[in-house]
C-alpha positions in Angstrom: 8.6 9.0 -19.1 5.3 7.0 -18.8 4.2 4.0 -20.8 0.9 2.1 -20.9 -0.8 -0.8 -22.7 -4.4 -1.8 -22.7 -5.3 -5.6 -22.8 -8.8 -5.9 -24.2 -9.4 -9.6 -23.3 -8.9 -8.9 -19.6 -10.0 -5.3 -19.5 -6.7 -4.3 -18.0 -4.3 -1.4 -18.4 -0.7 -1.8 -17.5 1.2 1.4 -16.9 4.8 2.0 -15.9 7.6 4.5 -15.7 11.3 3.4 -15.5 12.2 6.3 -13.1 9.9 8.7 -11.3 10.1 10.0 -7.7 13.4 8.2 -7.3 12.2 4.7 -8.3 10.3 2.5 -10.8 6.5 2.7 -11.1 4.2 -0.1 -12.1 0.4 -0.1 -12.1 -2.5 -2.4 -13.1 -5.9 -0.8 -13.6 -8.8 -3.2 -14.1 -12.4 -2.6 -15.0 -14.1 0.0 -17.1 -13.5 0.5 -20.8 -10.3 1.4 -22.5 -11.1 5.1 -22.6 -11.9 5.2 -18.8 -8.7 3.4 -17.9 -6.5 5.5 -20.2 -8.1 8.8 -19.0 -7.5 7.8 -15.3 -3.9 6.7 -16.0 -3.1 9.9 -17.9 -4.6 12.1 -15.2 -2.7 10.2 -12.5 0.6 10.4 -14.3 0.3 14.1 -14.9 -0.2 14.5 -11.2 2.8 12.4 -10.3 5.0 14.2 -12.8 4.0 17.5 -11.3 4.8 16.2 -7.8 8.1 14.9 -8.9 9.1 18.2 -10.4 7.8 20.1 -7.3 9.2 17.9 -4.5 12.5 16.7 -5.8 15.2 18.3 -3.7 17.9 17.1 -6.2 16.4 19.2 -9.0 17.6 22.8 -8.7 14.4 24.0 -10.5 12.0 22.4 -8.0 10.0 24.2 -5.4 11.7 22.4 -2.6 15.2 23.3 -3.9 14.1 26.9 -4.1 13.0 26.7 -0.4 16.3 25.2 0.6 18.2 28.0 -1.2 16.1 30.9 0.0 14.2 30.2 3.2 17.0 31.2 5.5 17.3 34.6 3.8 13.7 35.5 3.4 10.2 33.9 3.7 9.4 31.8 0.6 5.8 31.9 -0.7 4.1 28.5 -1.1 1.2 27.4 -3.3 -1.8 25.9 -1.6 -0.7 22.3 -2.2 2.8 22.6 -1.0 1.6 24.7 2.0 -0.7 21.8 3.0 2.0 19.2 2.5 4.4 21.1 4.8 1.7 21.6 7.5 1.0 17.9 7.2 4.7 17.1 7.7 4.7 19.3 10.8 1.7 17.4 12.2 3.4 14.1 11.5 6.6 15.3 13.2 4.5 15.9 16.4 2.6 12.6 16.1 5.8 10.6 15.7 7.4 12.3 18.7 10.0 13.9 16.4 11.2 10.7 14.6 9.6 11.7 11.3 11.4 15.0 10.4 11.8 16.3 6.8 14.8 18.5 8.0 16.6 15.4 9.4 17.7 17.5 12.3 15.2 20.0 13.9 11.8 20.8 12.6 11.5 23.5 15.3 13.8 25.6 13.1 11.2 25.7 10.3 8.7 28.5 10.5 5.4 28.2 8.7 3.4 31.4 8.6 -0.4 30.8 8.5 -1.0 34.4 7.7 1.2 34.6 4.6 1.5 30.9 3.6 5.3 31.2 3.6 8.2 29.1 5.0 11.3 30.4 6.7 14.3 28.7 8.2 15.7 29.9 11.5 19.1 28.3 10.9 21.3 28.5 7.8 22.1 24.8 8.0 18.4 23.7 7.7 17.0 22.1 4.6 14.0 19.9 3.8 13.8 16.6 2.0 10.3 15.1 1.3 11.6 11.7 0.2 10.0 10.0 3.1 6.6 11.5 2.4 6.3 12.0 -1.4 5.5 8.5 -2.6 2.8 8.0 0.0 1.2 11.4 -1.0 1.4 10.4 -4.7 -0.4 7.1 -3.9 -3.0 9.0 -2.0 -3.6 11.3 -5.0 -3.7 8.4 -7.4 -6.2 6.6 -5.2 -8.5 9.6 -5.4 -8.2 9.9 -9.2 -8.8 6.2 -9.8 -11.9 6.2 -7.5 -13.2 9.3 -9.2 -13.1 7.5 -12.5 -14.9 4.5 -11.1 -12.0 2.1 -11.1 -12.7 -0.6 -8.5 -9.6 -2.8 -8.9 -6.0 -1.5 -9.1 -2.5 -2.1 -7.8 0.2 0.6 -7.9 3.8 -0.2 -7.0 6.6 2.3 -6.4 9.7 0.1 -6.5 8.3 -2.5 -4.1 8.6 -0.1 -1.2 5.2 1.8 -1.5 2.2 -0.1 -2.8 -1.5 0.9 -3.1 -4.3 -1.7 -3.6 -7.8 -0.7 -4.6 -10.3 -3.5 -4.2 -8.9 -7.0 -4.7 -7.2 -9.1 -7.4 -9.7 -10.0 -10.1 -9.3 -13.7 -9.3 -9.2 -13.5 -5.5 -10.2 -11.6 -2.3 -7.1 -9.6 -2.0 -3.8 -8.5 -3.7 -1.0 -10.7 -2.5 2.3 -8.8 -1.9 5.5 -10.3 -0.6 8.1 -8.5 1.6 11.6 -9.6 1.0 14.7 -9.8 3.1 17.0 -7.5 1.0 20.1 -9.5 1.9 18.8 -12.9 0.9 15.8 -12.1 -1.3 13.7 -14.6 0.6 10.1 -13.6 1.4 9.8 -12.9 5.1 6.1 -11.8 5.0 3.2 -12.3 2.6 0.7 -9.4 3.0 -3.0 -9.5 1.8 -4.0 -6.0 0.6 -7.6 -5.0 0.1 -8.4 -1.2 -0.2 -5.1 -0.6 1.7 -1.5 0.5 1.2 1.8 -1.0 2.2 5.1 0.8 2.8 8.5 -0.7 3.6 11.7 0.9 4.8 15.0 -0.7 5.7 18.7 -1.1 5.1 20.1 -3.2 2.3 23.5 -4.2 0.9 23.2 -1.3 -1.6 22.1 1.2 1.0 23.4 0.0 4.4 23.1 3.3 6.3 20.7 5.7 4.6 18.1 6.5 7.2 19.0 9.2 9.7 17.7 9.5 13.2 16.8 13.2 13.5 17.1 13.3 17.3 20.6 11.8 17.4 22.0 12.8 14.0 23.2 9.2 13.5 22.3 6.8 10.6 20.6 3.5 11.4 23.1 0.7 10.9 20.8 -2.1 12.1 19.9 -4.7 9.5 16.2 -4.5 9.8 13.1 -3.7 7.7 9.8 -2.1 8.8 6.5 -2.5 7.0 3.2 -0.8 7.7 -0.2 -1.6 6.2 -2.8 1.2 6.4 -5.8 2.5 4.6 -3.9 5.8 4.5 -0.8 5.7 2.1 0.8 8.7 3.8 0.5 7.2 7.3 2.1 4.0 6.0 4.9 5.9 4.3 5.9 8.2 7.2 5.6 5.5 9.9 8.1 3.1 8.2 10.7 5.9 8.4 9.8 6.9 11.9 9.8 3.3 13.3 13.1 2.5 11.6 14.8 5.1 13.9 12.5 5.2 17.0 13.6 3.1 20.0 11.6 -0.1 20.5 10.1 1.1 23.7 8.5 4.1 22.0 7.0 2.3 19.0 3.7 1.4 20.6 3.2 5.0 22.0 3.8 6.4 18.5 1.3 3.9 16.9 -1.4 4.9 19.3 -1.9 8.1 17.2 -2.5 6.1 14.0 -5.1 3.7 12.7 -3.0 1.0 11.1 -4.0 -2.5 10.0 -0.7 -4.3 10.4 3.0 -3.7 11.3 6.0 -5.9 10.6 9.4 -5.3 12.1 12.0 -7.8 10.9 15.5 -7.9 12.4 17.5 -9.5 9.7 20.4 -10.5 11.9 18.3 -12.5 14.3 15.4 -13.4 12.0 13.2 -11.8 14.7 9.7 -10.8 13.6 7.3 -8.6 15.6 
């Protein structure tokens, strides 16, 4: 599932996976010797694979699938990591005024028991999907692993939609990353990442209506993309989903709860940037 190659002249390791957490993964790790880079990459990919197996709601063997099958009938015990993830999702639901919602309908029908670290559903129709959270969380874990190994320069890219930059490009002051209009493939923004993360959500010709507004039950049909730059990869990930569905008049009030570096909202039909 994971591949890597070390390039001795540049002291760089290139790692990749054709399919993990629903998309392609590419990573560049620079600095340190070959053993350090390979150890960091192997530790990071082991973590990502575990998260993929745990959080994938389309895998009937995953922890999330078990929750979706059983939580209406009886409380489902959670390990410490999944408990913390779901508590974090509950916090983000509040901070985004309900527009980030892993149930896609009503987070109030999810019951998390602090006493027993279990999850219950109060409605038979409730399920959870961590697709709008998982890649950001994976990047956060990779960031910690790489920094623990002393890696000062790295770029990790999940399918061009979730990107983590550690330090800067070896021949510059930042990592340059372009954001494309998915309908024309022209670059609409060029972002300079340094010790930061970028997340992008939006509709495309292949996926014209795939983001659901949990407060209305309707899918977003607008041709727009939303990008967030933040030091926190999870903040960036969840905000792009929330801001895709939130009314424009609520965006600034939502952002007041977060420390972000940049936001980009691009309406493809009008070429309007904000």
